N, C-alpha and C positions, 0 to 999 in steps of 0.2 A: 555558879551556874555550871561553868566547864567540868568542876568535879562532879556533879551530879549527873551530868551525861556521860562521863566516864564510868561512874558506878552503874549506870543503867546499861550501858554496852557491855561491861564486865558481866554483869548478872545474865544479860541477854545470851551471851556467848556460851554459857553453861547449860542454857536450856535446850535440850534436844529436840524440842517441837513447840508448837504455840498453843498454850492452853490457857492464856490468861486474858481471853476476849470477855468484855470488851476492855479499852484502855481509858484513862483520864489522865489528862495532863494540863497543865496551867502553863500560860505563856504571857509575857507582859506585852503591854501595846506599844513598848519601845522597841522591840525586837524588828528587825528589818530583813530586807531580802537575804537569803542564804541561810537562815537561822534553822539549826537541826531542831525539830520538834520531838522526834521520837526515833529510837534505834531498836531494833528486835532481830533475833536470828530465826533460822529455819532450818532443818536437818532434812536433805533431800538427796539420797546417794545416787539413787538409781535413775533419775531425770533432771531434765534443766527446769528449774523451777520459774515461776512467774509471780510478779506480785503487781496489782493494779489498784488503781484508785478509781471505783465505780462512779462515785458522784458525790457532792459536798451540799449540806444544807445549813444555812441558804446559800444559793448558788453564788460562787466567786471564783476568781482567778488566783487566788492568793497563795495557793498551795501547789507546789511542783507534783509531777507524778513520783510515785516512789521509786527509789534505786534500789537495786540488788546486787551485791557483789559477794564473790567467794573469799573466804577469809578462813585459812586452816581447816578445810573440809568443811566449814560451815557457811551458809549463805546469810549474810547480814543486809537487813534493809533499813532504810532510812527515809524519814519524812521531812522535808524541808520547805521553807517560804520562798515563794517565787520571787522574781525581779519587780513584779506589780503589787508585792505586799504592802499594805498601809493599814496596820491594823488599829482600831479606835474602839475602846471599851464602851464608849457613850453610844456608837452606833450600832455595833454587833458585838456582843461578850461572849457568844457560845457558836460554835461551828461543830457540826456532826460530819465526821468524814468516815465512809462505807470503804471498807478495803477487801481485797480477795485474793488469796493466796492459793496457786495452784502448783501441784507437785505429782505429775503423770494423772492418774485419775482420782487422785484426792484433792478435792476443792474445799477451802475453808473460808468463810466471811466473817467479818466483824468490824464493829465501829469503833472510831478513834474520837473521843470526844475532846474537843479543844476548847478551854476557858480562856478568854481574854482578861487579864487582869488590869486594873487601872493602875497607871503610873503617875502619880501626882507630879512629878518632875518633868513628865513629857508633855509638851505643849506643842501643838500645831494648828495651822491656820484651817478653818471650817469653810464649807459652802463650795461653789462651783469656782470660786477664785482660786482654790488650792488644786483643782482638778489639773490633769494634763493639758485639757483644751483651755482652760482659763475660762473667764468671765467676759461675755460680750454685751456692750450697752449701746443704744443707738440714742443720739441726741440730735437737736434740730440745729442748722447753722445759724439759727437766729438766737441762740442761747445767750444770756447775758454774760458779759465777762465776769469771771470769778464765780459764776454760779456753781452750786453743788450738783455734780452728775452723779456721784455714786457713793454709797457707804460701805466700808469694808468692815466686816464683823470680826471682832477680836476676841481671843478667848480669854484674856486676862487684861489688866490694868498695865499703865506705864510702858506700854511698847513704843518703840522708836520705829517709825515707818517713812521710808523714803524710795523714790523712784530711782532705780539704778540703770535702767535704759537710756540711751542717748535720745535726746531732743533736739537735734540740730536743724537750724534754718537751713534751706528755705521749705523743706517740707512741712516741719512744724511751724505754725505761726507764731508760737510762744510756748514755754514750758507749762505742761500741767502740774498742778500742786497737790500735795496730800498733807493734812495735818494730823496730829495726834490722836484724833477722835475717829480717823479712818475715813475722812470726807475727802473725796477726789473732786477738785475745782478747776474750771475750765480755765484756760489762758487769760490773761489780763488782756489780751489783744482781741479776745472773742475769737469765735469760729465761722465769722462771716466770710464767704468765699471759699469754704473749705468743704463744701458739699461733696459728697461720694468719696471722701478719704477715709482712711482706715488708720488710726494711730495705736500701735501696740505698746502698751506700758509693762515693763517688769518692775514689780514692787517686791521691795524687802522689808520683812517685819522682824525686828531685833527684840527679844525679850529679855536680854541681858544673860550673863553667866554661860555664854557661849551658845544659847538657844535662840534658834530663828527659823524662819520658814519664808517661802516666797511664792509667787503667784503671778499670772499674768491677766491683765485688762485689756481688752479690745475695744476701742472707743470707734464707732462708725458714726459719721455725721451725715446727716439726712438733710435733702433740700428743703426750703421753705415752700409750704404749700403754694401752689399755682392759682388755686381757685379761692374764691371768696364765699365764705358763708354768708346765705340771705335767706329769709322766709318767703314762701311761695304767696302767702296771703298776707293782707294788711291787718292793721288793728280792727277788732270787731267785738260786737255784744251779744253774747250768747244767751238765750232764754231757756231754762229746763224747768221740769215740774218738782214738786218737792218730793213726789212719790218716788223717785228713782232709788233703786236699792243699791246698796254698796257695789262698786265695781261696774257701775253702768257708764257706757262711753257717753262722754259729754262733747267733746270735739277732738280732731285730729289735726295737728300743726306739723307742716312739713317744710323742710329747709333744704336749700340746694347746697352740695357740698360733697366731698368724699368722706364715707364711713361717718356720718354725721350721728351724734348724741344728743339727749335732751334733757333738760333738767329745770326745777322751777326754782328761780331765784327769790320771788317773793309772791306770798308771805312765807317766811322761814320760822318755825315749822309750818306746813300747810297741813292742817287737820282735815279739811273737807274734800280734797282734791289730790290726784297723783297724776304723774305723766309717765308713760312707757319710755325708758331709756333708750329703745332702739326705732319703736314704731312712732313715738310722739302722740300716743292717743292719751287724751286727758280723760281720767276716770274718777268717779266719786269713790270715797274712802269710808264714809259714814252717812246714815241717814240724814236727810236733809228736811227735818221736821221743824217748820217755822215756828211752830207753837212752842217746841222745847228750846229752839235756838234761832231766835230772831236775827241774830247777825248773819245768818246764813244767807240772808235774803240777795245781798250783792257782796261779791267777792271779785277782787281785781288781782289777776295772776300776770306775773311776769315770766317769761319762759326764755331760756337761754338755749340756743343750738350751736354745738361746737364738733370740730372734727377729732376723731378718737386719737389719731397719731399727733394732732397738732391742736392741743387744747387752746391754745392762745388765737386760732382762727376761730371767731365766734360771732353770733348776732343775737339780738334780743327782741322778742316781741310782747307787748302789752294787750291784753283783751279782758273784758269784763264778763262774769258769768251771774245773771240773773235768776233766782228761783222764785218760782211762782206757786201759789197755793193751788191745790187740785182737789178733784172730787174724791172724797176719802175711801170709798169702797168700790172696788172692782167687781165685775161679775163673777159668779159662782157658777161652776159646771159640774155636771156628773155624767161621766166620772172624770174625776180629776188627773188621772193618769190612764193612758191606753197603751197596752203591750199584748200583741197578739201575734200567732205563728199560722202561716198560710203556706199550703204547697204551691209549687211553680205551676201547676195546671189549674188554679182556680181560675173559673170563666170571668171574663169582663163584666162588671156590674154587678158583682156579688157584694153586699152589703157588709162591711165590717163592723160599724158601730153607729149609733145615733147618740149625739150629744144634746144634754138638755142644761141650758144655761139660764141663770136669773141675775137681776140687777138689784142688789139690796137697797140702793139709792132710789130707784125707780121701778118696782114690780110692775110687770106688764108690760114695760118697754120693748121696743124692738131692737134686737141685738144685732151686730154684723159679725158674720163668720169669715176667718180667712185661714188657707191652708198654708203654711210655710215648710218649705224643704230645708233641712240641713246637710244630710248626707244620703243618696247623692245630691249634689245642688242641682236645681232644676229637673228633678225627675218628673217624669207623667206617669208612673205607674198608677198613682192614687188621686183621686179627686174627690173634692167635697160640694154636695149637692144640698145646699141650705145646711142642715143641722147633720147631714148623712153623709158617712166617710165610706166611698166604694172603690172597687177595683176598677182602674180605668184602662189598663192596656194590658197586653200578655205579659205574664211574669216568666220570662225566659231566662233560664240559668245554664244554658248549654254553651254560651261564648264566655271567654274570660272577662271577668269583673261585672259580668251582667247580673249575677245573683246577688243581691244586695240585703243588709238590713237597713230598711228605710227608717231613718230618723227625721220626724217631721214634728210639727206642732200646730196645734189650732188655735189662732189668735181671736178673741173675742173682745170686741169692741162696744161700749156702750155710747149712748149719744149725750152724755153729759159735757160740761165745760168744767175744768179740763177733759179731755177724754180719758177714760179709763179703760184698761185692757187686762184680760186674763189670757194666761197661755197654758193649753192643755198639752203635755208632751205626749207624742205618739211614737210608739215603736212597732214596726211591722216587720217580722223576721220571714223571710222567703226560704223555703225548704226545697231542696232538689228532689226531683223524681227520676227515676231511672225509666226513661221511655223508649229508648231505642236500643236494638240489639246490635253488637258489634258485628262487623263483616270484613272480610279481606278478598282481594282479587286473587282469582287462582294463576299461580305463576308456574314457570317451569325452569329447572335448574339443570345445568349440565354439569357433570363430575366425570372426571377420568377413571378408569376401572382400576387404576393402581394408587389412587388416592389412600393415604395412611388414615388412621383412625382420630377422631376428633377434627377432621378437616371442615372448614367451614363451607357449606354449599350455598347459602344465602339467607334470607331473613323474610319471614312473612310479616306483612306491615298490615296491622288490623286498623280499622277506622270506627269510631265511635261516635255518634253525634252528641252523646251526653257529655258533660264536662265533670271531671277533666277528661280529655280525650285519650290520654294514655294510659288509662288505668285499666288495662287488658292484661289476661292471663292466657297462656297459650299451652296446650297440651296435645299429645297424640292419644286418641281414644283407644284403649286397650294395650297401649303402649307398642313397641317397634323394637325388634333386635337389631336392626342395621341401622336406624335412624333415629335422631333424639331432636327435640325442639325445646330452646331455652325458655323457660317459663316466664320471665319478663322481657326479655329482648325479642324473642320470636326468631332468634337465629336457629338454622338447620343445621345439624352437624352430623358426620357420619360416624358410626359405632362400630359396624362389621365390615368385612372384605366385599367388594363387588365383583362380579363375573360378568363381562358382556356377553360371552357365548350362551352363559345360562339364562340371563334376563337383562333386556336392554331397558325396560322403562320400569321405574316403581312410582306407584300413586299412593299419596299419604292424606289422609284427612285430618286437618288441623282444627282443633276446637278452641273458639275463642270465647272466653268468660270475663265479663266485666266485673268491677268492683268499686266500693267508694262513690259511687253516683248515686245513691239515694239516702235519704234520712235514716231508712231502715238497713242496718248493714247487712241482713240476711237477704235482700232483694238483690238478685243477680238476673242477668240476661246472657244468653248465648249465642253464638253463631258458628259455622265452620266454612271452610272451604278446601279445596282440592289442590295439592301441590304434585307436580308431577317432575321426577327426577330421571333426567335422559342419561345412560351411562355411555360414556364415549370409549370406543374400542382402542384399545393400546396393544401393542405388539409384544406380547409378554411370552411367546412360545417361538422357540428356534425351529428352523426345519430339520426334519429327519430324513435321512438318505436309506433306501433299501436296495440292497444292502449297504451297510457303511463301509464294508471293505470287500473288493474284488481282486481277484488275482488269475491273470490271463497270459496266454502265450500267443504271440503273434509272429506269423513267417512274413517277413518283408519282401517287396519286390522294388527292384530298382527302378526308379523313375515313376513311381505310383504313390499315391496317397490312398489312404483308406481309413474305414472306420474302426475304431478300436472297440468302443462301449458307449452304453448311454448312461448318464447318472440320473437316477430315477429318485425324487425328493418331494415331500409333501410336510404339511403341518397338520398332525392328526387332530388336534382340538379346534383349527379352523380349516376345514376341508375347502371352503371358498377361496383360500389364499392360493393362487397359483402362480402368481409372477415371482421369478427367481433369477437372479444373477449368477453366472458361474465364472470362475477364475482358477488358474493354476498357481498356486503359491508355494509349490516347492516340487523337487525333484526334476524339473524341467530344464536341466544344465545345459543342453545343447540346442535348446528350443526346438526339438524335434517333434513335440506334440502342441496341439491347440484344440481349442474349444470352439465347436460352432453351436451355440446354444447350451444344450445339455450332452451334446455328442461329443465324445473325445476323438479325434482325429490324428492318425499318424502322418506327418506332413511328407511331401513329395520328396524322395530322396534321390540324390544323384552323386556319382563318384566325386570323392573328395575327401576332406578330413573327417568329416560327420558320418561317412558310411562306415557302418559297422561290420568289421571283417569277422568278428567273433561273436557269439550269442552274449547278450547284455540285458541286464534287469534294471529297470526304472521304477522307483517308488514315487508316485505322482500323489501330491497332496492337492485336492480340488477344494476350494471355498466356495460353500453355497450360501447365499444370502438373500432375505427376502427382499423385494424390490417394489412393494407397494408404497401408497402414500402413507400407511401407519409409521409412527415412529415409536422406539427407536428400531434401526434396522439389525436384527438378529441373524446370525450365521452358523454355519456348522461345517465341518471338514471331513469329506469322504476320501478313503485310501484307495487307490488304484495301483497294482504291482503288476507291471507289463514285464514280460519275458520276451524279448526281442531275438527272433533267430533269423537270421539273413539267409536268403536263396543262394546256392553255389551253382556254377555252370562249368563243366569240363569240355574241352576241344582236343579231339584226336587227328593228326594229319598223317598222311601216306606220300611216297615219293611218286605213285602213279596218279592219284587222284586228290582232289582235296574234299573232305566230307567232314562235315561239322556235326557231332552227336552230341546233343545237350540232353545230359541226364539229369532229370529233376527228381530229387529225393529229399526226404525230410529226415536229417540226421538225429541220432539220440545224443543228447549232449548232457555231460555231467560236468558241472562248474564249481571248481574249488577255488576260492578266492582268499588270498595271502596278503596281508597289510604289509608293506615295507617303506621304508624312508630313504629316498635317493635325492641327497641334496644337490644344490647347482655347483658347478666348478668353482666359481668365484667365492662362494661360502666355504669350499674346502681349504682355499689358498689364504683366506684371511685367518681362518681358525688355526692353521699351521703356524703362520708368522706371529700371531699373538701368543700362541703357546711357547714358541721359542722365547720370546721377549721375556715371558713370564718367569721362565725357568732361569735365564741369566740374571734376572733381577734378585730372585730367590738366592741363586749362588753368591752373588756379591754380598748380599745381606748377611749371609752366614760366614763368610769368610771375615767379614768386618767384627761380627759379633766374636769369633774365635780370636782374633788379634787383640781386641780389647781385653779379653778374658787372661790372655797370656801376658800383658802388660800389667795387670793387676797381680799376677802371682810372682812377678820377678822380685829377686832381692834389692833393697834401696841402693842407688848408685853412691859412688862416693861423695859427689856434692853433698847429697843430703846427709851422710855421716858426718862430713866435716861441719855442717850446719848444726846438727846435733850435738857434737862435741864443744864447739864454740857456745852454745847455749848452756850446757852443763858447767862449761869452765868460767862463763860469766856469772853464773848463779852463785858457784862455790865461793868466788871472790867478793860478794857483795854481803855476806852475812857473816858476824862474829860469834863467837860461841858454839859454833858448830865443828863437828870433826872435818877436816879438809881431806879431799880426795887427791892422791899423787897425780901431778900433772905429768901426760904421757905426750911425747912429741914425736915418738917413733912410730912406724907402722904396727909394732905391737901393741902401743898404747891405744892406737885407733881400733884394733880388733878388741881389746879387753873393753871399752868404751861401748862399743857394738853388742859386747854381751852383757852388758848391764840389764839388770831386770828389777823393776820397782815394784815391790809387793806391799808397800804401805802408803798411807796419805796422812797427814798432819798439818797443823796451823801454827804459824810462827807467833809466840805470845807477845813479842814487842811490836812487829808491823802488822799482825793479822793476816798475813799472806799465806795461803795454801800451797804444799809443796808435796812431791812423790819422794818416796825414799825407799833403799834397798837394805833390808834388815841384816843382810850377809857384810856388805862391804861399806854400809853407811854412806853411800852415795845420795845425794838430793837433786831434784829436779823442780825448780820452782814453776807454779802455774800462772 
């Protein structure tokens, strides 16, 4: 099996795409969870592909969703069995899996057929006993000790069965037992006093050769019935005529108890009578013709009543049934069956039919006629006057359940002994008539003018006295471009935009047409009502100022307030909207300006910091918002540029007299504004100190870098040279067979060692160590 899967996988890997739909595979029922059913590959280079399991027929959870992994540039998919897989060829031997592969816009679907093969060596337990939930049985606490409680179904013979779960007292009254035939038996001590207890039994079935299965049995102990079963009536004798047809009711016995059932104990088998298992009605099962069956004249019946859940709680009743001979011929009637159809508007007193009946045993004798209603019970819509069947009351179909098919019968009785009867079935079908036109109450709906399309305005509720009352269709005659009404529900919805300023009220005529209220499907009635739609005003236009921009030159006077300008705004689309609020939102840095309603006022100026010594320009932003009750409040901004020019006064003094000449004139000013930055003194100090510290840190860092570079470029010191010489000398003395370098103890030898240059590398064949060597001097250095 593993070799087969490997070949299938290798074959799939060389396929560049999926062309072999559908697939058919066989799998043994002995395969368990995690088994790989099929492997296949896909080529999808430009997208990330997906592989889905759409559905399984028949539905099951035995199959995992397919996995998809990338292997050497090819996507490999696998189908495996899930953890709940329990294959059984005798239960289901074929599964159909629908797969879908998606690569970008390319979608491909195909079925995977899985055939489950029978494995003779695979034996498993069957039934609910082997299911994860196990089998649950209920037994009364009065069950006899050792009684058989349950039979375990086994797939084969010779199995060894044992209960593996603990049955320790005091919870268990005694151990349950199970024999080789699979019979679970009650404990030898019985279950008396164990009511409401639940015993869980783990059962192991061993088939030999390492094959086994296990399951769970849950035993619930029910209490003994608290009530006693008893019959309500005593033994009695019943007399019936011989002309009863099979199935006729003889008597009904009733017993007191919980969920009582009935059965005939004697005679068994009972050829002439039967009893209803639930209702206790004794009926005839065959003709009681005394001429053909004289033994049917007297029958003694013994009836048993018992509770369904506790059959041992029972009672018995004996009674005798006497069959008497009767008049042989019942009356004969014309017609023998009456079936007619009348509309609900049929007047009271209308004759439906006249019955003619005769008695074959006594022609010309007087017969008695009775009208019996079957459905609806006790109906008074029909009456029988002698032999004439008439309409007795108004046949109204306009209330739920009032329009009936009247099923009745005419019972004809003769005067013989015993009494003979004939029953004439009567079926009168009352058909509905569309009598009333639908109507609705005029209504008014309110809607904001900014409501969006398809907004629900309200519902038109139509009423129709004909049944069914909701069979009404709604429509707008001629249609409407602004509104629409739902044909079935009557909901009125908005289609187009609304404008309060153009039209405040809309009036719609809604047409109501009924249907399915008459026997004739083409019979309809209609009505109409007027719907008024009131458009609520929504503030959807912002104010507009004229002009939106003003530029003024103002000459100021010390100690005086003066009016600068008036802001004139309005809403052109809504001329009736006159209430506005005004506020300065920008440019009034020194609060030299204020608003009195729509009037811009220059405040009273006194000598001080705010007194302008030079001409100054203010660009004021004035927000104008509507202040009416409508929401939302919209606003606009008007711009007012004020060139403020202060008045100047000059004083001239002489030595002889004091005179003050005030010259008032308007100078011509040319203002040239140049922007510059003048920092605070503390900011200059902080910036200077920070810069100096930064320069010192950079100088120190640069000196450290230069010193480190000089240390790197210096010649190695004498301790380093001595260490190198000692290393070379120790290496030369440790290896035999190599050329020895002369030992140098003088300063000239030290200089010679420092001049060594290793231009080769090799490995010692005896020790395997690497070393460096000089090709000219033969000196070596071990690594």
